[in-house]
C-alpha positions in Angstrom: 17.5 7.0 6.3 14.0 5.8 6.8 11.4 8.5 7.7 8.4 6.2 7.5 7.8 2.7 8.9 6.2 0.2 6.5 3.9 -2.4 8.1 2.5 -5.2 6.0 -0.7 -6.9 7.1 -0.9 -10.7 7.0 -3.1 -10.5 3.9 -0.5 -8.3 2.1 2.3 -10.7 3.1 0.4 -13.7 1.8 -0.5 -11.9 -1.5 3.1 -10.7 -2.0 4.4 -14.2 -1.4 2.2 -15.5 -4.2 3.9 -13.3 -6.8 6.9 -14.3 -8.9 10.3 -13.3 -7.5 10.9 -10.4 -9.9 7.6 -8.7 -9.1 8.0 -9.3 -5.3 11.5 -7.7 -5.5 10.1 -4.8 -7.4 7.4 -4.1 -4.9 9.8 -4.4 -1.9 12.3 -2.1 -3.7 9.5 0.5 -4.2 8.4 0.2 -0.5 11.9 0.7 0.8 13.4 3.1 -1.6 10.4 5.3 -2.4 8.0 5.2 0.5 10.3 4.8 3.5 12.3 7.8 2.6 9.5 10.0 1.2 9.0 13.4 2.8 5.3 13.1 2.1 4.2 9.7 0.8 0.8 11.1 -0.2 2.4 12.9 -3.1 3.2 9.5 -4.6 -0.2 8.1 -3.9 -3.7 8.4 -5.2 -6.5 9.0 -2.7 -9.3 6.5 -2.9 -12.6 8.3 -2.7 -15.2 6.9 -0.4 -12.7 4.5 1.1 -12.3 5.9 4.6 -9.0 7.6 4.0 -7.1 4.8 2.1 -4.5 5.5 -0.6 -3.1 3.4 -3.4 0.4 3.2 -4.8 1.0 1.9 -8.3 3.7 -0.6 -8.9 3.6 -2.1 -12.4 0.2 -3.7 -12.9 -0.5 -3.9 -9.2 -1.9 -1.4 -6.7 -0.9 -1.4 -3.1 -3.8 -0.4 -0.9 -2.5 1.5 2.2 -3.5 3.5 5.2 -1.1 6.3 6.2 -0.8 7.2 9.9 0.9 10.6 10.2 1.1 10.6 14.0 3.1 7.3 14.0 4.8 8.0 10.6 3.6 4.6 9.6 2.3 3.2 6.3 0.1 0.1 6.6 0.1 -1.9 3.4 -3.3 -3.6 3.6 -3.4 -5.6 0.3 -2.1 -6.0 -3.2 -4.7 -5.7 -6.0 -4.6 -6.2 -9.7 -5.6 -2.9 -11.3 -8.9 -4.0 -12.8 -10.2 -5.2 -9.4 -9.6 -2.1 -7.4 -13.1 -0.8 -7.4 -14.5 -4.1 -6.1 -12.0 -4.2 -3.3 -12.7 -0.7 -2.1 -16.5 -1.3 -2.0 -15.9 -4.3 0.4 -13.3 -2.7 2.6 -14.0 -2.7 6.3 -13.0 0.4 8.3 -9.5 0.2 9.7 -9.8 2.4 12.7 -12.8 3.2 14.8 
C-alpha cells in the first residue's frame, strides 16, 4: 500500500520519456516499489547540501532530484540528471517553495 504520493514535474516526465524503455521501466519500478512504500524515504536518499532542502535518489547512472513534503506525504520528482552533471544542476536550481 502506498504511503507516499509521487508527483513528476513536466521536466521530469519529458526527461524520462527520452530514456530507453528498459531504463524508464527501472526508474518507474524504483519510484513505485521503493519510494511509495517507504516508511521514511530520506533513508534511501542523499541530502543535497546548499540546495534548499532537495534530495537525490540513485537509480543506475541517473540521479532523481526530489523535494520531499512531509505534511502532504508527497515526493516531487523535479528532474533526472546524469551523475556527472549533478553539481551544475544544483547550482542553477531555483527555490521550489517560497
